[in-house]
Each structure stands twice: as C-alpha cells, then as structure tokens.
Backbone as numpy.savetxt, mean C-alpha at the origin, in Angstrom:
# Nx Ny Nz CAx CAy CAz Cx Cy Cz
27.60 0.83 1.00 26.96 2.42 1.13 27.83 3.37 1.14
27.73 4.05 0.13 28.77 5.17 0.15 27.92 6.67 0.22
28.38 7.79 0.14 28.15 9.08 0.52 27.13 9.64 -0.83
27.45 9.10 -1.93 26.62 9.20 -3.14 25.30 8.65 -2.91
25.57 7.37 -2.69 24.18 6.61 -2.28 23.42 7.16 -1.15
23.99 7.80 -0.16 23.06 8.34 0.48 22.44 9.63 0.12
23.34 10.41 -0.84 22.83 11.54 -1.05 21.58 11.26 -2.06
21.80 10.28 -2.89 20.58 10.11 -3.78 19.57 9.55 -3.13
19.50 8.85 -2.28 18.36 8.36 -1.42 17.69 9.55 -0.83
18.32 10.40 -0.25 17.96 11.71 0.47 17.31 12.61 -0.69
17.77 12.66 -2.02 17.27 13.48 -2.81 15.87 13.02 -3.30
15.75 11.38 -3.51 14.72 10.45 -3.70 13.67 10.71 -3.06
13.87 10.78 -1.83 12.91 10.74 -0.57 12.21 12.38 -0.60
13.26 13.24 -0.84 12.80 14.79 -0.87 11.74 14.83 -2.20
12.43 14.28 -3.20 11.17 14.33 -4.72 10.07 13.56 -4.49
10.12 12.41 -4.08 8.85 11.30 -4.32 8.61 10.56 -3.17
9.00 10.95 -1.87 8.97 10.29 -0.67 7.70 10.44 -0.05
6.29 10.20 -0.73 5.28 10.39 0.14 4.42 8.73 -0.27
4.24 8.32 0.80 3.50 6.79 0.72 2.18 7.12 0.17
1.54 5.92 -0.68 0.17 6.12 -0.97 -0.63 6.44 0.03
-0.56 5.64 1.09 -1.68 5.92 2.10 -1.62 7.48 2.52
-0.45 7.86 2.74 -0.57 9.21 2.97 -1.23 10.17 1.89
-1.07 9.73 0.74 -1.69 10.57 -0.56 -3.20 10.23 -0.72
-3.66 9.17 0.04 -4.98 8.64 0.18 -5.67 9.24 1.60
-4.84 10.11 2.30 -5.46 10.86 3.54 -5.70 9.75 4.65
-4.82 8.68 4.55 -4.83 7.60 5.64 -3.78 8.06 6.54
-3.86 8.05 7.96 -2.85 8.28 8.86 -2.88 6.86 9.48
-1.74 6.43 8.87 -1.42 4.90 9.38 -0.93 4.92 10.81
-1.74 4.21 11.42 -1.33 3.61 12.88 -1.64 2.19 13.11
-1.28 1.58 13.98 -1.34 0.30 14.37 -2.78 -0.17 14.96
-3.85 0.59 14.55 -5.00 0.33 15.02 -6.20 -0.08 13.97
-7.34 -0.61 14.26 -8.18 -1.29 13.19 -8.59 -0.54 12.14
-9.06 0.67 12.14 -9.42 1.40 10.98 -8.41 1.96 10.05
-7.31 2.48 10.47 -6.26 2.73 9.47 -5.91 1.37 8.65
-5.43 0.41 9.48 -4.94 -0.73 8.80 -5.85 -1.29 7.77
-7.34 -1.23 8.29 -8.55 -1.71 7.09 -8.31 -0.48 5.75
-8.24 0.67 5.92 -8.34 1.67 5.01 -7.06 1.19 4.21
-5.97 0.88 4.44 -4.62 0.49 3.69 -4.98 -0.93 2.99
-5.95 -1.69 3.86 -6.20 -3.20 3.00 -7.29 -2.46 1.59
-8.16 -1.67 1.88 -8.79 -1.12 0.68 -7.93 -0.37 -0.39
-6.95 0.35 0.19 -6.36 0.94 -0.89 -5.08 0.12 -1.49
-5.00 -1.12 -1.00 -4.01 -1.98 -1.60 -5.03 -2.85 -2.67
-6.33 -3.26 -2.21 -7.09 -3.61 -3.24 -7.44 -2.85 -4.45
-7.39 -1.56 -4.23 -7.76 -0.67 -5.34 -6.52 -0.70 -6.15
-5.21 -0.60 -5.85 -4.01 -0.31 -6.36 -3.74 -1.65 -7.26
-4.33 -2.84 -6.79 -4.32 -4.20 -7.47 -4.80 -4.13 -8.92
-5.49 -3.21 -9.17 -6.34 -3.36 -10.67 -5.46 -2.81 -11.86
-5.38 -2.98 -12.90 -4.86 -2.36 -13.95 -5.18 -0.72 -14.16
-5.07 -0.15 -13.06 -5.30 1.50 -13.40 -4.61 2.36 -12.56
-4.37 3.26 -12.89 -3.41 4.37 -12.67 -3.45 4.52 -10.87
-2.10 4.77 -10.51 -2.12 4.78 -8.89 -3.15 6.02 -8.33
-2.73 7.23 -9.14 -3.69 8.46 -8.75 -5.17 8.20 -8.76
-5.60 7.59 -9.71 -7.18 6.95 -9.63 -7.33 5.90 -8.48
-6.67 5.22 -8.28 -6.77 4.24 -7.06 -6.60 5.20 -5.93
-5.94 5.92 -5.59 -5.86 6.75 -4.49 -7.02 7.77 -4.25
-7.32 8.46 -5.44 -8.65 9.31 -5.44 -9.73 8.44 -5.12
-9.94 7.04 -5.64 -10.91 6.19 -4.93 -11.12 6.06 -3.59
-9.79 5.77 -3.03 -9.87 5.25 -1.68 -10.13 6.59 -0.76
-9.81 7.83 -1.47 -10.03 9.02 -0.66 -11.94 9.26 -0.74
-12.42 8.92 -1.80 -13.78 9.00 -1.84 -14.63 7.96 -1.09
-13.73 6.81 -0.82 -14.44 5.71 0.11 -14.48 6.31 1.71
-13.25 6.75 1.91 -13.06 7.18 3.30 -14.22 8.42 3.30
-14.08 9.13 2.56 -14.84 10.52 2.41 -16.46 9.97 2.82
-17.16 9.22 2.18 -18.15 8.52 2.15 -18.44 7.93 3.65
-17.59 7.51 4.49 -17.87 6.85 5.65 -17.27 5.28 5.81
-16.91 4.74 4.86 -16.59 3.53 4.80 -15.00 3.11 5.16
-14.87 3.38 6.61 -13.45 3.53 6.72 -13.28 2.47 7.80
-14.39 1.76 8.01 -14.09 0.39 8.82 -14.55 -0.97 8.33
-14.37 -2.07 8.72 -14.59 -3.20 7.87 -16.01 -3.35 8.25
-16.64 -3.03 9.18 -18.22 -3.34 9.63 -18.84 -2.18 8.49
-18.46 -0.91 8.53 -19.42 -0.14 7.64 -19.19 -0.44 6.21
-18.05 -1.10 5.73 -17.63 -1.56 4.47 -18.70 -2.86 4.29
-18.68 -3.75 5.05 -19.61 -4.73 4.70 -20.85 -4.87 4.66
-21.44 -3.54 5.49 -22.99 -3.19 5.59 -23.19 -2.26 4.31
-22.31 -1.63 3.65 -22.42 -0.52 2.66 -23.47 -1.34 1.39
-24.17 -0.61 1.07 -24.99 -0.93 -0.24 -24.06 -0.86 -1.31
-24.30 -1.89 -2.08 -23.50 -2.11 -3.18 -23.15 -0.93 -4.19
-24.69 -0.57 -4.50 -24.55 0.76 -5.53 -23.88 2.12 -4.87
-24.22 2.21 -3.45 -23.30 3.26 -2.82 -21.40 3.17 -3.21
-21.26 2.23 -2.99 -19.68 1.58 -3.31 -19.55 1.91 -4.66
-20.26 1.26 -5.60 -19.94 1.99 -7.31 -20.15 3.47 -7.31
-21.08 4.08 -6.54 -21.05 5.85 -6.59 -19.74 6.46 -6.17
-19.16 5.65 -5.08 -18.16 6.41 -4.40 -16.92 6.24 -5.49
-16.79 4.73 -5.90 -15.65 4.64 -6.91 -15.64 5.47 -8.10
-16.82 5.85 -8.52 -17.09 6.55 -9.51 -16.63 8.02 -9.31
-16.91 8.71 -8.47 -16.56 9.82 -7.92 -15.06 10.15 -8.02
-14.58 8.98 -7.85 -12.81 8.84 -7.91 -12.44 8.49 -9.31
-13.26 8.56 -10.14 -13.09 8.01 -11.39 -12.56 6.51 -11.66
-12.71 5.78 -10.82 -12.41 4.66 -10.81 -13.69 3.53 -11.33
-13.83 3.90 -12.87 -15.08 3.44 -13.32 -14.74 2.11 -14.26
-13.61 1.85 -14.39 -13.48 0.66 -15.45 -13.96 -0.75 -14.60
-13.51 -0.67 -13.65 -13.67 -1.89 -12.39 -14.55 -1.63 -11.35
-15.51 -0.52 -11.37 -16.25 -0.05 -10.51 -17.01 -1.28 -9.82
-17.95 -1.98 -10.57 -18.82 -3.02 -10.18 -17.99 -4.07 -9.60
-17.10 -4.79 -10.22 -16.37 -5.88 -9.79 -15.90 -5.32 -8.32
-15.22 -4.42 -8.47 -14.48 -3.74 -7.09 -15.51 -3.63 -6.15
-16.45 -2.91 -6.12 -17.46 -2.54 -5.13 -17.95 -4.06 -4.68
-18.08 -4.97 -5.23 -18.30 -6.23 -4.85 -17.19 -6.98 -3.71
-15.95 -6.74 -4.59 -14.84 -7.09 -3.55 -14.56 -6.21 -2.19
-14.98 -4.89 -2.12 -14.77 -4.16 -1.29 -16.06 -4.97 -0.14
-17.02 -5.14 -0.58 -17.88 -5.57 0.46 -17.32 -6.99 1.15
-16.98 -7.82 0.15 -16.48 -9.17 0.47 -15.22 -8.82 1.59
-14.41 -8.12 1.26 -13.26 -7.74 1.98 -13.63 -7.37 3.59
-14.43 -6.27 3.77 -14.94 -5.83 4.65 -15.72 -7.05 5.89
-16.46 -7.91 5.24 -17.06 -8.89 5.77 -16.06 -10.03 6.16
-15.05 -10.25 5.38 -14.00 -11.14 5.58 -13.15 -10.82 6.96
-12.97 -9.42 6.97 -11.94 -9.07 8.28 -12.76 -9.02 9.37
-14.23 -8.71 9.58 -15.23 -9.15 10.54 -15.10 -10.49 10.82
-15.43 -11.29 10.07 -15.60 -12.59 10.31 -14.24 -13.41 10.47
-13.16 -12.92 9.98 -11.88 -13.84 10.40 -11.32 -13.49 11.14
-11.04 -11.98 11.26 -10.12 -11.56 12.13 -11.03 -10.32 13.24
-12.25 -10.43 13.49 -12.75 -9.65 14.53 -12.83 -8.41 14.25
-12.73 -7.79 12.83 -12.52 -6.35 12.54 -11.13 -5.86 12.75
-10.27 -6.77 13.13 -8.87 -5.97 13.53 -7.69 -6.93 12.63
-7.09 -6.11 11.74 -5.92 -6.80 11.10 -4.89 -7.04 11.49
-4.54 -6.64 12.85 -3.68 -6.95 13.94 -3.64 -8.58 14.05
-4.89 -8.88 13.94 -4.81 -10.27 14.04 -4.26 -11.23 12.90
-4.39 -10.60 11.95 -3.82 -11.27 10.61 -2.13 -11.25 11.11
-1.81 -10.02 11.62 -0.39 -10.35 11.73 0.25 -11.16 13.02
-0.72 -11.64 13.69 -0.63 -12.35 14.73 -0.89 -13.82 14.07
-1.83 -14.07 13.20 -1.88 -15.30 12.54 -0.73 -15.62 11.77
-0.25 -14.56 11.13 1.10 -15.07 10.33 2.48 -15.24 11.18
2.38 -15.09 12.57 3.45 -15.13 13.47 4.65 -14.35 12.95
4.08 -13.18 12.66 4.92 -11.77 12.12 6.05 -12.62 11.17
5.50 -13.09 10.49 6.34 -13.80 8.95 5.92 -13.27 7.91
6.95 -12.31 7.08 6.25 -11.47 6.07 5.61 -12.39 4.89
6.27 -13.49 4.63 5.63 -14.30 3.59 4.37 -14.86 3.83
4.11 -15.38 5.16 2.82 -16.05 5.64 2.03 -14.68 5.40
2.13 -13.60 5.93 1.42 -12.30 5.68 0.83 -12.17 4.64
1.93 -12.09 3.55 1.39 -12.08 2.08 0.41 -12.90 1.71
0.82 -14.15 2.07 -0.47 -15.34 1.85 -1.57 -15.06 2.50
-1.73 -14.60 3.59 -3.03 -14.40 4.30 -3.72 -13.15 3.68
-3.23 -12.28 3.42 -3.29 -11.04 2.36 -4.10 -11.33 0.86
-3.38 -12.30 0.59 -3.84 -12.95 -0.98 -5.12 -13.37 -0.97
-5.79 -13.94 0.45 -6.99 -14.72 0.76 -8.09 -13.50 0.41
-7.84 -12.74 0.50 -8.98 -11.19 -0.18 -9.10 -11.53 -1.40
-10.28 -11.57 -2.10 -10.37 -11.56 -3.46 -10.16 -10.11 -3.83
-9.38 -10.07 -5.05 -8.90 -8.85 -5.71 -7.51 -8.64 -5.25
-7.04 -9.23 -4.28 -5.55 -9.15 -4.00 -4.79 -10.06 -4.27
-3.96 -9.87 -5.15 -2.57 -10.84 -5.69 -1.33 -10.59 -5.11
-0.08 -11.06 -5.60 0.99 -10.66 -4.98 1.14 -9.11 -5.00
0.91 -8.43 -6.10 1.25 -6.90 -6.13 0.34 -6.27 -4.96
-1.09 -6.45 -4.95 -1.85 -5.96 -3.54 -1.03 -6.40 -2.32
-0.61 -7.36 -2.27 -0.02 -7.75 -1.02 1.31 -7.37 -0.52
2.08 -6.66 -1.72 3.31 -6.34 -1.74 2.94 -4.78 -1.56
2.04 -4.08 -1.76 1.59 -2.79 -1.53 1.14 -2.64 -0.10
0.51 -3.60 0.27 0.22 -3.27 1.84 1.49 -3.57 2.75
2.11 -4.71 2.54 3.51 -4.82 3.58 4.44 -3.46 3.30
4.60 -3.12 1.99 5.39 -1.94 1.67 5.11 -0.66 2.59
3.82 -0.51 2.64 3.18 0.74 3.30 3.14 0.34 4.87
2.97 -0.56 5.36 2.55 -0.93 6.62 3.91 -0.96 7.60
5.01 -1.24 6.58 6.27 -1.48 7.65 6.97 -0.55 8.56
6.48 0.94 8.55 6.93 1.69 9.58 6.07 1.77 10.80
4.84 0.80 10.85 3.80 0.67 11.89 4.05 -0.74 12.26
3.96 -1.70 11.44 4.19 -3.08 11.73 6.10 -3.49 11.56
6.83 -2.82 12.25 8.13 -2.94 11.96 8.84 -4.06 12.05
8.17 -5.18 12.40 8.65 -6.77 12.09 8.75 -6.92 10.44
8.16 -6.20 9.73 8.06 -6.32 8.43 9.32 -5.64 7.85
9.84 -4.81 8.04 10.77 -3.95 8.06 12.07 -4.67 7.96
13.22 -4.38 6.90 12.65 -3.51 5.89 12.29 -4.22 4.64
11.02 -3.87 4.01 10.10 -4.48 2.86 10.44 -3.46 1.61
11.05 -4.34 0.63 11.27 -3.52 -0.85 10.96 -4.58 -1.62
9.76 -4.52 -2.33 9.46 -5.31 -3.36 10.22 -5.41 -4.68
9.94 -6.14 -5.71 10.55 -6.23 -6.80 11.01 -5.05 -7.49
9.84 -4.34 -7.57 9.81 -3.17 -8.37 10.75 -2.05 -7.75
10.57 -2.15 -6.44 11.39 -1.25 -5.52 12.65 -1.38 -5.77
13.05 -2.69 -5.55 14.67 -3.11 -5.78 15.23 -3.09 -7.03
14.23 -3.27 -8.14 14.85 -2.95 -9.34 15.05 -1.50 -9.87
14.35 -0.42 -9.24 14.37 1.30 -9.27 15.81 1.40 -8.48
15.87 0.58 -7.49 17.29 1.01 -6.59 18.40 0.82 -7.36
18.45 -0.60 -8.00 19.50 -0.56 -8.91 19.91 0.31 -9.93
18.78 0.67 -10.35 18.87 1.58 -11.70 19.50 3.02 -11.35
19.13 3.28 -10.00 19.62 4.47 -9.59 20.59 4.26 -8.77
21.66 3.23 -8.83 22.81 3.15 -8.19 22.93 2.61 -6.72
21.74 2.22 -6.31 21.42 2.10 -4.79 21.64 0.70 -4.51
21.79 0.27 -3.26 22.00 -1.54 -2.81 20.71 -2.02 -3.17
20.62 -3.11 -3.82 19.55 -3.70 -3.99 19.59 -4.91 -2.99
19.95 -4.73 -2.09 19.77 -5.86 -0.92 19.14 -5.02 0.35
17.82 -5.36 0.84 16.84 -4.85 1.53 17.25 -4.38 2.71
18.29 -5.12 3.17 18.90 -4.58 4.54 19.73 -3.61 4.34
20.79 -3.50 3.51 21.61 -2.40 3.27 20.65 -0.99 2.59
19.77 -1.49 2.08 18.79 -0.27 1.37 18.10 0.33 2.40
17.51 -0.33 3.51 16.91 -0.08 4.25 17.74 1.22 5.21
19.03 0.91 5.27 19.90 1.86 6.19 19.80 3.24 5.60
19.50 3.44 4.33 19.53 4.49 3.79 18.11 5.62 3.80
17.06 4.57 4.45 15.72 5.25 4.85 15.52 6.47 5.99
16.71 6.47 6.73 16.40 7.53 7.62 15.25 6.88 8.78
15.06 5.73 8.99 14.15 5.12 9.89 12.75 5.20 9.20
12.56 5.43 8.03 11.16 5.18 7.38 11.37 4.80 6.09
11.44 3.15 6.00 11.61 2.61 5.08 10.55 2.47 4.11
9.15 2.57 4.58 7.88 3.05 3.85 8.01 4.06 3.05
8.78 5.25 3.24 8.83 6.27 2.73 9.67 6.02 1.51
10.87 5.27 1.78 11.95 5.19 0.57 11.37 4.00 -0.33
10.61 3.22 0.29 10.04 2.02 -0.82 8.92 2.80 -1.67
8.17 3.59 -1.07 7.07 3.95 -1.97 7.90 5.18 -2.80
8.85 5.89 -2.57 9.77 6.76 -3.62 10.52 6.10 -4.66
10.69 4.78 -4.61 11.66 4.06 -5.38 10.35 3.47 -6.30
9.18 3.02 -5.51 8.17 2.62 -6.70 7.60 3.77 -7.70
7.62 5.24 -6.81 7.15 6.17 -7.85 8.48 6.35 -9.02
9.53 6.58 -8.71 10.73 6.41 -9.61 10.82 5.51 -10.60
10.40 4.21 -10.37 10.27 3.11 -11.41 9.01 3.58 -12.46
8.29 4.43 -12.03 6.98 4.94 -12.98 7.41 5.78 -14.13
8.37 6.72 -13.44 9.05 8.15 -14.20 10.31 8.30 -14.54
10.49 8.16 -15.81 11.52 8.13 -16.46 12.37 9.49 -16.10
11.49 10.66 -16.26 12.08 11.80 -15.84 12.82 11.88 -14.58
12.38 11.55 -13.41 12.51 11.52 -12.03 13.95 10.69 -12.01
14.10 9.40 -12.62 15.09 8.50 -12.49 16.52 9.31 -13.12
16.10 9.80 -14.57 17.12 10.56 -15.10 17.77 11.84 -14.38
16.86 12.58 -13.62 17.40 13.72 -12.84 18.43 13.16 -11.81
17.95 11.96 -11.21 18.56 11.42 -10.00 19.85 10.43 -10.24
20.17 10.50 -11.68 21.45 9.65 -11.96 22.02 10.67 -13.10
C-alpha cells in the first residue's frame, strides 16, 4: 500500500463516496427498519435498471410509508406499483411490487420482522448470509452483494466486503485487489469505498480522471 494508492482512494471517496443507502435517504443502523429498507433497495437494484431509478423508487416507497416489513407485507399491490411508478421504476413495476410484498412477509414470518436474525442464522458468515439473502425472490448474487457491501459499516463482521465489480475497478485504478489491503485504504468506512468503486466502474470519465 503506497502513498499514491492512499491518495487515489481518498480522491475516489471524495468524488464518488456516497453509499446507495444514503442516496436513497436510508440512515443505516443496526435496527430492524433501516435494515429492511436496505433489503428493499438491494431488491430494486437487482433488476436491469439504472441505479438512479432504483434509488428514486426506494425513496418513493419510504415516503409512502413502506419502511418496515409489516407495512410492506400489508401494502396493497396497486399502491406499491404506484409508488414504483413515481420513482420511474416502470419496466418491472408489477413483478417488483409482488416481490416487495413477498419480501416483507418473509421477513415477518422467517425473522420476526428483524433482519438481525438473518445475521444470527448465518453465524456471522458472509457466504451463508449471501445464501440467505438469495432466498428472497428477486435477490440473486448481485442483490446479495449490494446488501453486504452497504451493510458492512454497521455489521462489522462483514467487513471488509468488496464484490467482484468493486475489486475489478480497484485494479483498474491501481489500488489493491485484495479485500483486506483495500479495506485499510477506507479510513474506517469500507462501505463508502466499496460504493465509490462501484460508481467508478460505471463512469469511464471518473476512472480516467483518477488514473
């Protein structure tokens, strides 16, 4: 780890270091409601749709009051479709509305409304946690990676967590592609660095500026 790598990581965080949870208005804490809101965001980001639209849809769902698993499970399907539409999440709005309702019900039924029980069931093992997250319809490997990437600052047993996309971007920027070494460049907030790397992977001009 060199001074140049630290400077690159610091510049990257300054330019693009905003988590998707923060962009969606989620104040992430190790409590049931924000953890569920992150699950919803991860589900929305799993579709082949822009991250900005997924974030906007998450904000609309939160604004409509669907912030907890019970509220989501009890929501009328059309109300969820309408909230997704206000966020311009229109290509997958109907199927996603169904999946959101199912996700809320599953969290209530399987975890007593508290995703901290998922962490306990996973024995704080990231691979097991990823498997449990993928039991939610609509969340595959990408969605599970989103959740773990974003939650690692509050579930510190997950950290440092950098998925394949983040590690590939790190290598392109001349940063370490080993999670442990890369995590030491994050100034204690690996979720921020991970999000910045994902944003860099999608932004050719940002990568060019930093290299």
